[in-house]
C-alpha angles and dihedrals in degrees: 000000000000092000092050092046091050090052094047098043097082090054094057121093124244091261094055129088140171108260147168116027091348091060091044091053095045090049091052094239121167099277123196114252117260091011099104114140109196093194117098114246112208126181120202125195094231143085092279135027130245118287116208136128111273091012126111106210124212129179133216129187093202134051119259133205111268138184133197119243109189088333094311116123112230138167108268117256096265093045090049090052090053092047091051089064086078090061111023136066126244097266092049089051090051091052090049093045094047086054091056093054094036124151097251120053097343117204097206145014128236089249091056091050091049091050091049092050090049090054090055094067108149095010123129112273095014093130091056089046093054092045089051091047091061090054099046116106128188123236104044125142105201146016093247091052086058093048091048091053092050091052096053097041092050088051089062102261119138113267109267127226113253122236088346125183113259121210137188124235090281094053095254116143116253099172142288131289130214096229118009138183100194098189093051091038093229124147123193117190137177116221123195127202092262089075091061098036095053105074095201093047091047091055091049091048092054092055092044094049092048090056093046096048090055089067108018142043098250119200116188119202128198132183093275095050091046088055090052102055096171091065092043093050092047090056091049092046090054090050091054091048090052091049090051091051092050098050134047100234122203120228089259094055114124090233094050090045091060096032093112091051096045102038105021129107121290097041121111118241 
């Protein structure tokens, strides 16, 4: 894609830019898995979009914020996220948006995303964009971490804290967890293959996990388990039941508040 965009860029006019998923890919944004569009999306500030073989033309009546990537003019990251609402579903937009407000080197703030969505009033895909905006959370580290959060929240569990500080019984920090329910002392984490294939990282993970499991119920999720949400949710449901049995919860406890949803009839597991 980058090679084709580089070849095409000199042929585009000054009011044209790479946009939508093409801009997102060129910018290195957190793209949803299996959503790669190899066509080049180009937006032209004119009455009609670009017409070339292998190019999807879009038109815009107003100027947009752009950036240069190796000399290639693209929609800026926030603009690209908004444009992708014309092509992607809600969950993909959440993955992309979470990537913009990620924990390390974020490219946007939530206020900037809200302002951008407000400017899209009446545009194609704006409803999906606004739905996704409500589900975006700052501080994530990966696309699968985002998808994991969406799975458990939609199943009725309380919303977890993201990359939250973990402490031992004396309040001393022992690390951070991907998705954490501090009161129930449950940690849910996604682990990719790089953790097992890097010997040094694997050794560090063992020590880290040993420390966490001394003080928390630690559930590790891989690609297979994420693809089988019934098994994953059953594990998490058992963890909440165990937490409830260990602690005398008040009526206002988050776990008690969702008890009927988590443990009532009609739910698998």
